[in-house]
C-alpha positions as CSV (number, residue, x, y, z in Angstrom):
1,M,-0.2,0.0,0.0
2,R,1.3,3.4,-0.9
3,R,1.8,6.5,1.3
4,W,1.9,10.2,1.3
5,D,3.2,12.3,3.8
6,H,2.5,15.6,2.6
7,Y,5.0,16.0,0.0
8,R,7.2,12.9,0.2
9,F,6.0,9.6,-1.7
10,F,6.9,6.2,0.2
11,E,6.9,2.9,-1.7
12,P,5.6,-0.2,0.0
13,S,8.5,-1.6,2.4
14,V,9.5,-5.0,2.9
15,P,11.1,-6.0,6.4
16,R,14.4,-6.9,6.3
17,R,14.8,-11.1,7.7
18,A,15.1,-10.7,11.7
19,K,17.1,-13.5,13.3
20,G,16.5,-14.5,17.2
21,G,13.1,-12.8,17.1
22,I,10.3,-12.9,19.2
23,R,7.7,-15.2,17.8
24,A,3.9,-15.1,18.7
25,Q,3.0,-18.6,19.5
26,S,-0.8,-18.2,19.6
27,K,-2.8,-19.9,16.5
28,R,-3.5,-17.9,13.5
29,G,-6.2,-15.4,13.8
30,T,-5.9,-15.2,17.4
31,F,-3.9,-13.7,20.1
32,G,-3.9,-14.8,23.6
33,E,-6.2,-17.6,25.2
34,S,-7.5,-15.5,28.6
35,W,-10.1,-13.1,28.8
36,W,-8.0,-10.5,30.0
37,A,-5.3,-11.2,27.1
38,K,-8.0,-10.7,24.4
39,R,-9.5,-7.5,26.2
40,W,-6.2,-6.0,25.9
41,I,-6.4,-6.8,22.2
42,S,-9.9,-5.8,21.2
43,V,-9.4,-2.3,23.4
44,L,-6.4,-1.6,21.1
45,E,-8.6,-2.5,18.4
46,S,-11.1,-0.5,19.0
47,F,-9.1,2.7,19.1
48,D,-9.6,2.6,14.8
49,I,-5.8,2.1,14.6
50,G,-7.0,0.3,11.0
51,A,-5.0,-1.6,8.8
52,R,-1.6,-1.2,10.7
53,M,-3.0,-3.8,13.3
54,G,-2.9,-6.3,10.7
55,R,0.6,-5.4,9.5
56,G,1.6,-5.7,13.1
57,R,0.0,-9.0,13.1
58,N,2.4,-10.3,10.7
59,Y,5.1,-8.5,12.0
60,A,4.4,-10.4,15.6
61,R,4.1,-13.5,14.0
62,S,7.5,-13.5,11.3
63,G,9.5,-13.0,14.7
64,Q,10.1,-9.0,13.6
65,V,10.5,-7.8,17.1
66,L,14.1,-8.4,19.0
67,S,13.3,-7.2,22.3
68,I,10.6,-6.3,24.7
69,D,11.5,-4.3,28.3
70,I,8.5,-4.2,30.1
71,E,9.1,-1.4,32.9
72,K,6.4,0.7,35.5
73,G,4.1,2.3,33.1
74,A,6.3,2.0,30.3
75,V,7.6,-0.7,28.0
76,K,10.5,-0.2,25.0
77,A,11.3,-2.7,22.4
78,K,13.5,-2.8,19.1
79,V,11.3,-3.9,15.8
80,Q,13.1,-4.7,12.7
81,G,11.8,-2.8,9.5
82,S,13.2,-2.3,6.3
83,R,15.8,-0.4,7.4
84,P,19.5,-2.2,8.8
85,T,19.1,-0.3,12.2
86,P,16.4,-1.8,14.0
87,Y,13.2,0.7,14.9
88,R,13.3,1.9,18.7
89,V,9.5,1.7,20.3
90,A,8.3,3.2,23.5
91,V,5.1,2.9,25.0
92,E,3.8,4.8,27.9
93,I,0.8,4.0,29.6
94,K,-1.3,6.3,32.5
95,S,-0.6,5.2,35.7
96,I,-2.8,5.1,38.5
97,S,-2.1,7.3,41.5
98,Y,-1.0,5.7,44.7
99,A,-3.6,6.9,46.7
100,N,-6.1,5.2,43.9
101,W,-4.4,1.8,44.2
102,E,-5.0,2.4,47.8
103,K,-8.7,2.4,46.9
104,L,-8.2,-0.3,45.0
105,V,-6.5,-2.9,47.4
106,K,-9.1,-2.2,49.9
107,A,-11.8,-3.0,47.8
108,L,-10.0,-6.6,46.5
109,S,-9.3,-7.4,50.2
110,H,-12.9,-7.1,50.6
111,Q,-13.4,-10.3,48.0
112,A,-11.4,-13.3,49.2
113,I,-12.5,-15.1,45.5
114,F,-10.2,-12.1,43.9
115,V,-7.4,-12.2,46.6
116,A,-6.9,-16.2,45.7
117,K,-7.0,-15.8,42.0
118,L,-4.9,-12.9,41.9
119,L,-2.4,-15.0,44.2
120,A,-2.9,-18.1,41.8
121,G,-1.7,-15.8,38.9
122,E,-5.6,-15.6,37.4
123,M,-7.6,-12.5,36.8
124,P,-10.9,-12.5,38.2
125,Q,-13.0,-12.3,35.9
126,D,-15.3,-9.2,37.6
127,I,-12.2,-7.6,38.4
128,E,-13.0,-4.7,36.3
129,K,-16.3,-3.8,37.8
130,V,-14.1,-3.1,41.0
131,F,-12.0,-0.1,38.9
132,Q,-15.3,0.8,37.5
133,A,-16.8,1.4,41.0
134,A,-13.2,3.4,41.8
135,G,-14.3,5.4,38.7
136,L,-10.7,3.7,37.1
137,S,-10.3,1.0,34.5
138,L,-7.6,-1.3,34.2
139,F,-7.1,-1.8,30.9
140,P,-6.7,1.9,28.7
141,D,-10.2,3.8,28.4
142,K,-9.1,5.9,25.7
143,S,-6.3,6.3,23.2
144,K,-5.0,9.0,25.0
145,D,-3.9,7.0,27.8
146,L,-1.3,5.5,25.7
147,K,1.7,7.6,24.4
148,T,3.8,5.6,21.5
149,E,7.0,6.6,19.9
150,C,8.4,4.9,17.2
151,S,12.1,6.0,15.4
152,C,10.9,4.6,11.9
153,P,10.1,7.2,9.0
154,D,6.2,6.2,9.3
155,W,3.9,9.3,9.8
156,S,1.1,7.4,11.3
157,N,1.0,6.8,15.5
158,P,0.8,4.1,16.1
159,C,2.5,2.5,13.4
160,K,2.9,-1.6,12.5
161,H,6.1,-1.4,14.6
162,I,3.7,-0.7,17.8
163,A,0.8,-2.4,16.6
164,A,3.4,-5.4,16.6
165,V,4.4,-4.8,20.1
166,Y,0.7,-4.2,21.6
167,Y,-0.2,-7.9,19.9
168,L,3.4,-9.7,21.8
169,L,2.2,-7.9,25.2
170,G,-1.0,-9.3,25.0
171,E,0.6,-12.8,24.7
172,E,2.4,-12.1,27.6
173,F,-0.4,-11.1,29.9
174,D,-1.5,-14.3,29.0
175,R,1.6,-16.2,30.9
176,D,1.4,-12.9,33.7
177,P,-1.4,-10.8,34.2
178,F,0.4,-8.8,36.7
179,L,2.1,-7.5,34.2
180,I,-1.3,-5.4,33.5
181,F,-0.9,-3.8,36.9
182,K,2.4,-3.3,36.4
183,L,1.8,-0.9,33.2
184,R,-0.9,0.6,35.4
185,G,1.9,1.2,38.1
186,L,1.9,-1.5,40.8
187,Q,4.4,-4.4,40.8
188,R,3.6,-7.8,41.6
189,E,5.3,-8.0,44.5
190,E,3.7,-4.5,45.7
191,L,0.3,-5.8,45.2
192,I,0.4,-8.7,46.8
193,Q,2.3,-7.0,49.6
194,R,-0.3,-4.5,50.1
195,L,-3.4,-7.2,49.9
196,G,-1.3,-9.0,52.5
197,N,-0.9,-6.2,55.0
198,R,-4.8,-5.4,54.9
199,E,-5.4,-9.5,55.6
200,K,-2.8,-8.9,59.0
201,R,-4.9,-6.0,59.9
202,S,-8.1,-8.2,59.7
203,D,-7.1,-11.0,61.1
204,R,-5.6,-8.7,64.2
205,K,-9.0,-7.2,64.6
206,K,-10.8,-10.5,64.9
207,R,-8.2,-12.1,67.5
208,K,-9.0,-8.6,69.6
209,S,-12.4,-9.4,69.3
210,K,-12.3,-12.9,70.7
211,P,-12.4,-13.9,74.2
212,P,-9.1,-15.2,75.7
213,P,-9.7,-19.6,75.6
214,A,-10.0,-21.2,78.9
215,H,-7.5,-23.0,80.7
216,D,-9.1,-26.4,80.1
217,E,-9.8,-25.6,76.6
218,E,-5.8,-25.6,75.7
219,K,-4.8,-28.2,73.4
220,K,-2.2,-30.4,74.9
221,I,1.1,-31.0,72.7
222,P,1.5,-34.8,72.3
223,I,5.0,-36.2,72.9
224,S,6.8,-37.8,70.3
225,E,8.2,-41.4,70.2
226,S,11.7,-41.5,71.4
227,L,14.7,-42.6,69.6
228,P,16.0,-46.1,69.4
229,A,18.6,-47.0,72.2
230,D,20.9,-48.8,69.7
231,G,23.0,-46.5,67.7
232,S,23.5,-48.8,65.2
233,L,20.0,-48.9,64.2
234,F,20.1,-45.1,64.0
235,W,22.4,-44.8,61.0
236,T,21.4,-47.9,59.4
237,G,17.5,-48.0,59.6
238,G,15.2,-50.5,59.6
239,A,13.8,-52.7,56.4
240,L,11.8,-51.0,54.2
241,P,8.1,-52.4,53.3
242,E,7.8,-53.7,50.1
243,D,5.1,-50.9,49.2
244,F,7.6,-47.9,50.4
245,F,7.7,-46.5,46.9
246,G,3.8,-47.3,46.1
247,E,2.7,-47.7,42.7
248,V,5.5,-46.7,40.4
249,Q,4.2,-45.6,36.7
250,V,4.2,-43.3,34.3
251,P,2.6,-39.9,35.0
252,P,-1.3,-39.9,33.8
253,V,-0.4,-36.3,32.7
254,S,2.4,-35.4,30.2
255,A,4.8,-32.6,31.3
256,A,2.7,-31.7,34.1
257,L,5.1,-29.4,35.5
258,L,6.1,-27.6,32.2
259,K,2.0,-27.3,31.7
260,R,2.0,-25.5,35.4
261,L,4.7,-23.0,34.5
262,G,2.9,-22.0,31.4
263,K,4.5,-20.2,28.6
264,F,8.4,-19.2,27.9
265,P,8.5,-15.3,28.1
266,F,8.5,-13.8,24.5
267,W,9.4,-17.4,22.8
268,R,12.0,-16.7,20.2
269,G,11.7,-20.5,18.6
270,K,10.2,-21.1,15.5
271,E,8.4,-24.2,17.1
272,R,6.0,-23.7,20.0
273,F,8.2,-24.1,23.4
274,F,5.6,-26.4,24.9
275,D,5.5,-28.6,21.4
276,A,9.3,-28.8,21.5
277,L,9.8,-30.2,24.9
278,E,6.4,-32.2,25.6
279,P,8.2,-35.6,23.3
280,V,11.1,-35.5,25.8
281,Y,8.7,-35.3,29.1
282,T,7.3,-38.4,27.8
283,R,10.0,-40.2,26.5
284,A,11.9,-39.5,29.5
285,S,9.1,-40.5,31.8
286,T,9.0,-43.9,30.3
287,R,12.8,-44.3,30.2
288,G,12.8,-43.3,33.7
289,L,10.1,-46.4,34.8
290,A,12.0,-48.7,32.9
291,V,15.7,-47.8,34.7
292,F,13.6,-48.0,38.2
293,L,12.3,-51.7,36.8
294,G,15.7,-53.1,36.1
295,E,15.0,-52.9,32.3
296,K,18.2,-52.6,30.3
297,N,16.6,-52.0,27.0
298,G,13.9,-49.2,27.6
299,P,13.5,-45.8,25.4
300,E,16.1,-43.3,24.7
301,V,15.5,-40.1,25.5
302,P,15.5,-38.0,22.2
303,S,18.1,-34.5,22.6
304,K,16.7,-31.2,21.3
């Protein structure tokens, strides 16, 4: 598509092939799996950015974004375009003030399910209502909430390079929803600490309101069994029961730990991180069982 910038004419540019860039892991046609990641993308697309969002999707999928650094209220990135030197992208998001965060934390602390989900790394479905009740918004409410810059010659702002960063941020929110709070001015550790402090204050108030327990209601501390008198038994131990290890078998869920950890942050490989490692976990489980049972010809674990 040809572009005009007042008196200058730009031919359609073709980006240089980037090496080791960050690649989107979402399936074609979608970005993000969680509701909060999709909400981020839908908010940005509602700002009427136009075809630049589509070109940004292509950049995000082809690995043109070389780096993304997320700070409080700001994102800095490098994107490989048509020129030899990568373009510098900067995104600033309007932060929520300290006083307003105090109001929000107080409201969140009154909802036990909200606190539990946040501590488990999940964004509560109705959390936006808490922000709205305080006259605030979790996600950017209007395009003016986002201040963006790119060193490319495109007069459009946001350009396709900024749009590519937007999409990859959506995927990163999928992995770590606390990054949304970080961009609004509050780190994960700060949020958890504030929620914890409010919970401690609430517990202290409850303890003060309860009468002290009677002496006859105090719990008795059980006396543990004494150690064996024979020193050799202490060091050698007794015979293990036959069912000491329980039932040993291949885990019913393959790569459970890998699934619990979630996506790798800003993955750069052509193959999805989980797809690359799951077969290794599956073969390693079978091989480990064979070694435990003393079988010599167990399957080999492939190397990646």
